[in-house]
N, C-alpha and C positions, 0 to 999 in steps of 0.2 A: 269350541271349548273355552270359557272365559277362565282366565288364569290369574286373576288378581291374588287368589290365595296361593297358587303355585308360584307365582312371581315373588311373593313374600318368602316362600320357602327356599326358592332358588337364590334369593339375595342372602338369606340367613346361611345356606350351606356354603355358598361362594365365600362369605366372610368367615365362617368358622373353620373351613376346611382349606382355605387358601386356593380354592379353585377358580379359574377364570369363569366369569358369568356366561360368556358366549359358548364355552365348552358345554356347560349344563344345558343351555337353551338348545344346542345342536343335539344333544342327547335325547331331550324331549322330542324333538321333531323326528329323529330316527325311530324312537320308541312308538310313536303314533303311526308312522309309516308301516312299521312292522306289525302293529296291531290291525290296521286296516287290511293288510295282506292276509293276516291270520283268518280274518272274518270273510273277506270277499274273494280270496284267491290271489295267487302270486303274479297272475298275468296283468292285473290291473295297473294302469298308469296313474300313479298317485304322486302328488306333490304337497309337501307340508311346509308351511311358512309361519313364522311368529311375527304378528303384527305389533310392533311396539306401540303405536298410537291407540289402537283399539283394545290393547291388552288381551289378544286373543290368538290362539294357535289355530290356524285355518288349514283344513285338509281338503284338497281339491282332487276330483277324479276327472281325467281327461279322456275324451273320445274322439275318434275321427269321424267326420261326416261322410257317410257312404250311401251310394244308390241302393245297394243291396246288403243288409246287415247279416254277416256270417258269424262274427264274434261279438255278441252282446256286451261282453266286459270291455271291449275295445272300440266299438264302433256304435254310431247312432244314425238313425235314418235322417234324410233331409227335412222331412215333415217334423220330426221331433226337434231336430236341431233349430228350425225356425221358430219354434216356441220359445227357445232360449235366446236366440239371436237371429232377428228377422233378416239380417243381411248375410247370413252364413251361405257358403257354397260347398259343393262336393270337395272333399279333400281337406277342408279346414278342421282344426282341432278346437274342441269346445271344452271348457272346464266347468264342473259343477261342484258347488261346496257341499261337502258331506256332513251329515250329522254325526258327531263323534259319540254321541250317547248310544248309538246303535251298535257299536263295535263288540259289545258283550263282555261277559265276565272273563272268559279264556283269553281274550284279546288284550283286556285290561291287565291281566296278570302277566302277559308276555311283555307288554309295555313297561310294567313295573320292573321286571327282570332286566330288561335292557337298560332302563334308567339306573338301576343300582349298579350294574356292571360298568356302565360308562362313567359313573360317579367314582367308582373305586379306581378304574384306570386313570381318570383324571386326577384324582387324588394322589396316586403314585407319582405320575409325572410332575404335579405341582411340588411335592416334597423333594423329588430328585432335582428339579430345576432350582429350588431354594437353597439346597445343600451343595450342589456341584461347584457353585462359585465360591463356597466357603472352605473348599479343601485346602488344608494348610493353616486354618485358623484354630484358635482355642475356643472351646464351647463349654458352657456350664449345664449341668443336668442333675437329675436325682435317681439315685439307684433304685431301679424297679425290683430287681431280683438277681440272684446269682444262680446261673444255670450250667451245670457241668463244668465249673471253673471259669465260665464266662460271665462278665459283669453286663447285665442289661440295663441301659440308662435311659430314662424318660427325658426326651429333648423337647417335649411340647407336642408338635403335630406328628412326630414319629418317635421311634426307639433307636438307639445306637447300642453297639456292642464293643465292649473291651475284651479282645481274646486274652487267653491266658498268658500268651508270649508277649503281649503288649502291657502287662500288668508289672508293677514294681514288687519283687518277691516279698518284701516284709510288710507290704500294705494290705489292710483288710477292710472291706466295706460291707455294711448291712443295709438292708432295705430302709429307704428314707433318707440315707446319708447324701449329702451334696457332694459332687464329684466334678472336677475341671479336667478336661482331656483335649488332646490334639486330634483334629480331624485328619485321619491318615488316608482314608480313601472312601469314595462313595460309589457303590456299585449299583447298577440298574438291573436288577434280577426280576424273574417272572413273579415271584412271590411279593415283591415290593422293593423299594430301595434299601440297600444295606449300608448303614453309616458305621464305618469302622474307626474305632477311637484308640488312641495310644496315650499312655503316660510314661512310655520309656524312650520315646524317639527323641534324638538330640534337638530336633526343631521345637519340640515342646519347651525345652529349656530356654532356646533362643527367643521363642515368642513370649515367654514370661519375663525375660529382661526387656524385651521391646515394650511391654506394657508397664513395666516398673521405671524404666529410665527414659525420660523425655528426649535426651540427646540421641538416643538410638531410633526413636520413632521419627525424629526430625532429620535424620541422616547425618548428623554431625559425627557420631560414634558409630562404627560399623563392626558387626560381629563377623569375623573371618573364618571361623571354624569352632566346632563344638564336639566334644567326645564325652560319653557317658558310660558309666557302669551303674545302672539305675538303682537308686536307693542307697548307694555307698559313696560315690565321688564322682565329680565331673570337672572338666576343664573347657574354658572358652577362651578364644583368641580374639582381642579387640584392638582396633586401631582408630585414630581420630584424624578427621579432615582439618581440624582447627589446631594449631600449635599450642593455642593458649589453654586448651582443654586436655586434661589427663584422662584418657579413656578409661583406665583402671579405676581411678577415683570416682569418675562419673558412675561406674557400675556398682561400686561399693556404696556410695552415698554417705550422707552425713552420719557418722557414728555407726556405719554398716547398716543403715536402715533399708536400703534398697536391696542389697544381696540377701539380707536376712528374710525379707518377704518372700523371696524366691526359695530360700532354703525351707521356710516354714510350709510352703506349698508342696515341696518335694519330700516333706517328712523327714527333715534332718540330713538330706544328702549334702555332703560337703562340696563346695564349689571353689575351684582355683580360677582366678581371672588373670589371664596371661597377655602381656603386651605382644602384639604381633610385630614381626620384623621381616623386611624383605629378603635378608640373608637367612637361608634355611638353617645354617649352623647356629647362628645367633638365636633364632627363634627356637630351636631345639634346646639351647641352653637356658632360655627363659621358661620352657615348658618343664624342664626338669628341676627348676628351683623348688626349695632353697639349696640344693645340692650345688657344690662348686665344680666346675668343669675345667679340667686341665687341657684337654685337646679334643678335636672332632676331626675324623677322617671321613670324608664323604665319597661314596660310590654311587655316582649320578646314574650310571647305566642300570644298576639293580635297585636303585631308590633305597640305599642303605647307608647307615652311618655307624662308625664305630666310635663310641663316646668313652673317653678315658677321665676318670675322676680320681681324686685322692682317696687312699684307703678308707679314711675316716668317713667319707661321704658316700661309699658304695651302697650301703644299706638305705640311706636317705634317697638316692637317685633311683634305685630299683622300687622301693616303696614296699608296703605290706603285700606279700604274695605277688609281687611284680606289678602292682596296681599302678604305680606312678609312672613307670617306663612304658607300661601298655597304653595309658591314656595319652602320654606325650607322642607315642608312635602314631596312634590314630589321628591325633590332632595335627601333627606334621606331615602325615602321609609318607613317612619313611620307616624302613625297619631299623630298630635301634639295637645294637650290641653294646652293652654297658660293661665296662672292665675297669678294674682297679689299676692304679699305676704299677703296683708291684707285679700283677699278672701280665700287664701290658709289657713291662720291661722284660720279664722272662720270656714272653712270646717273641719279642723283638730280638732278644739275644739268641734264643733258640734258632729263629729264622736265619739270623746273620751266621750263626755257626753252621747251619746246613748249606749256606752259600759257600763258606770258606771250605767246607768238606768236599765240595764238587772237584773232580780232577781238573787240573789246569787253572783253578781260581785261586789267586792269592789275595792278600788283604787289599791291595790297591784296586783289583778288578771287583772285589766283593763291595768295596766302597762306591765304585762306579754304579754298579748294579743297584745298590741301596738308594743312591741319590736320584736314579731314574725310576724308582718305585717298586723295584723287585726286592721285597723284604725276605723272601725265603726261596728254597729250591722248589717248592710246590708252585709258586707264582711263576717261576722260570719254566716250569714244565708246562704250564697253560698257556705261554706266550707263543709268538710266531717269530719265524727267522727275521722278518723284516723289521720288527720292533727291536730285536737284540743288535742287529748290525748297526743301528743308530748309535750304539754306545762306542766310545773310542776304545780301540784295542780288540774289537771283535769283528772278525770277517765272517763270510757266509759259512766256510767249513767249521769254524769255532763255535758258531752259533748252533749249527746241527748237532755237534758234539755235546754242547752245553744242555740243550733240551733233552738229548737222549739220556745223558747222565743224570739230569734232574728227574726224569721219568723213573729211571732205575732206582733213585734215591727214594722217591715217594713210595714205590711199590715194596722196597725193603722195609720202610718204616711202617707201612700198613701190615706186612706179614709179622713184624716184631709185636706190634699191638695185639694182633689176632693170637699170637702164641702167648703173650702175657695174659690176655683174657681167659685163654684155655687153661692155663696153669692155675690162675685164681679160682676158676670154676672147680677144677679137680680138688685144690685144697679145700674149698667149701664143702664139697661132696665128702671128702675124707673126714673132715670135722663132724659133719652130720652123722656119718656112720659110727664114729667113735662115740658120739653122745647117745646114739641108740643102744650100743652094746653095753655101756656101763650100767644102765638100769637092769639089764639082764643078769649081770654079775651080782648086783645088789640083791636082786630078787632071789637069786640062787642061794646067797648067803642067808637071807631071811628065812628061807625055807628050812635050811639045816639047823638054824638055832634052836627052834622048838624040840627037835629030836634029841640035841645034845643035853638040853635041860632035863628032858625026861629020862 
């Protein structure tokens, strides 16, 4: 079979579909082998080779030279064999070239199906191979359609999908719109590669800055963290390897040009650029800016911080619906409890009073407990004897009594709270009942008034 035309088709398909040319040629060889066996039976020993020089796909049938021929499809007599090769002997294997035009219509159709399937498989593998290394990159595409809340994006050789959970809530797209997204994952499924895209992932924001800020792509400025509430607000933490370069200024750009380009791509999402600091407390203070911070108490074991701010900065630190403190918490990796100075002072005073109220604890001992980090009776109840006896004036017996008294104090405080909650609930129920009865009395008076008039 001369394949000058097929060769041209193979080259074109390889170029258009991105499939390796050798894969297509191998598919042709397997297809012709399948066609030959369809025509002449599955027992035949057939070999198919593509001859690059002659431009021909050659099909050879091999038969063993036998003294007595019992399987004509697999054996040939010595007499017949010597017509093909005068030097052949018993046991030799002789190959004869077959005329592929004799394969027939059914065999040709079978070959066609094999070629089509192989091409589809090869195309899927080529698409997967081309995208698996691009995982984590940003890609541009055109919206093909919106199907059940998912955005189907034309990426050229294949389609990508933006699931509903990876879409920014207030963004809408129509067919034909250009879209830029982050390659979240590449799945090799039986129906073909699935390219999962995202516009909500924090790394989408990071990569946008990497594209806009040369100092980031060059490694001079590093983005050390990012947190987003997609479509609303985001925070990124940046640091510089060069003391002469301001990382925040590099990301903002001249007159805010660089950060504005990112904001426009994210459809108006506000972005806070935070200078990173090795001290987590200082970093949290930066992340909560412009709020002023009075003090930060760190609990490393629970990855938590208690942040105290002046009363007038409480709303700024927390942000609208807790947005600012939520993003700062994600960025820093700590649970943040923001309190005003007034509330903190009351809590400290209340805790100190609970220490003084413990049996055998005077002001001096309360001060000693306070200095060692025991700010309330509740904290004493959670400690161990070994920790308490480290404090001057507390022995093992006194430590046991203190812990027991602290536990009793906490239990009493909890029971008082439950009783208070119960009384408030009862008062609410009484008020509701009174509110229900009043309309009944009014309704009764309304009913009697027409009778008196009559």
